[in-house]
C-alpha positions in Angstrom: -13.9 3.8 -9.2 -16.1 1.6 -11.3 -18.2 -0.9 -9.5 -19.3 -4.1 -11.1 -22.9 -4.8 -10.2 -23.6 -8.2 -8.6 -27.2 -9.1 -9.0 -27.4 -12.7 -10.3 -26.5 -16.1 -8.7 -24.5 -17.1 -11.8 -22.1 -14.2 -11.1 -21.0 -15.8 -7.8 -19.6 -18.8 -9.7 -18.0 -16.5 -12.3 -16.4 -14.5 -9.4 -15.0 -17.8 -8.0 -13.5 -18.8 -11.3 -12.2 -15.3 -12.1 -10.4 -15.3 -8.7 -7.9 -17.8 -10.0 -6.6 -15.0 -12.2 -6.8 -12.1 -9.8 -8.6 -11.3 -6.5 -12.3 -10.5 -6.6 -13.9 -8.2 -4.0 -17.6 -8.1 -3.1 -19.0 -5.2 -1.1 -22.5 -6.0 0.3 -24.3 -2.8 1.0 -27.6 -1.9 2.7 -28.8 1.3 1.2 -30.8 2.2 4.4 -28.0 1.6 6.9 -25.8 4.6 8.0 -22.8 2.3 8.8 -23.1 0.7 5.4 -23.1 4.2 3.8 -20.0 5.1 5.8 -18.2 1.9 4.7 -19.1 2.6 1.0 -17.8 6.2 1.2 -14.5 4.8 2.6 -14.3 2.3 -0.2 -15.2 4.9 -2.9 -12.5 7.2 -1.6 -9.7 4.6 -1.7 -10.6 1.9 -4.2 -8.3 3.2 -6.9 -5.6 1.6 -4.8 -7.0 -1.8 -5.6 -5.6 -2.0 -9.1 -5.2 -5.8 -9.1 -8.7 -6.7 -8.1 -12.2 -6.7 -9.6 -14.7 -5.0 -7.3 -18.4 -5.9 -7.1 -21.2 -3.9 -5.5 -24.2 -5.8 -4.1 -27.4 -4.1 -2.9 -28.6 -6.4 -0.2 -32.1 -4.9 0.0 -32.7 -5.4 -3.7 -32.0 -9.2 -3.5 -31.9 -10.8 0.0 -32.0 -14.3 -1.5 -28.8 -13.6 -3.4 -27.2 -12.5 -0.2 -28.0 -15.8 1.3 -26.6 -17.6 -1.8 -23.3 -15.5 -1.5 -23.0 -16.5 2.2 -23.5 -20.2 1.4 -21.3 -20.3 -1.7 -18.4 -18.4 -0.2 -18.6 -19.9 3.3 -19.2 -16.6 5.2 -21.7 -15.5 7.8 -24.1 -12.9 6.4 -23.3 -9.4 7.5 -24.2 -6.0 6.2 -22.1 -4.0 5.3 -19.6 -6.7 4.5 -16.5 -7.0 2.2 -15.5 -10.4 1.0 -12.2 -11.2 -0.9 -12.2 -14.3 -3.1 -8.9 -15.6 -4.3 -8.2 -19.0 -5.8 -11.9 -19.9 -5.7 -12.2 -19.4 -1.9 -12.9 -16.6 0.5 -9.5 -15.4 1.8 -10.8 -12.4 3.8 -14.0 -10.9 5.0 -14.8 -8.1 7.3 -17.9 -6.2 8.3 -19.2 -2.9 9.7 -16.7 -0.3 10.9 -13.9 -2.8 10.4 -14.1 -2.4 6.7 -10.9 -0.4 5.8 -9.4 0.1 2.3 -5.9 -0.1 3.8 -6.6 -3.7 4.9 -7.8 -4.6 1.4 -4.8 -3.0 -0.2 -2.5 -4.9 2.2 -4.3 -8.1 1.5 -4.2 -7.5 -2.2 -0.5 -6.9 -2.1 0.1 -10.0 -0.1 -1.9 -12.0 -2.7 0.1 -10.5 -5.6 3.5 -11.5 -4.3 
């Protein structure tokens, strides 16, 4: 699984534009949070099933202001850990904490592709 690193505000606009071609997934991760580490392990173990999406990793502790920008631009409430799916320029799915499940993302991705 290759993560794209999200660390610049300009990337959020790129992600929105790229989402017109295929789904874009952002994982917001707190490196000091045990729940976030558990969510990341789940994603690492199953992300190869997300063959139709680009997947981004965002370290929330390294850039809190970017986290606020993501929340504002994508119309979501800030959470950590959090997964956000962008499709057609808009957030179509977001989940946080222990509700982050690869199976849900795969199902959502398959729905988008049909």
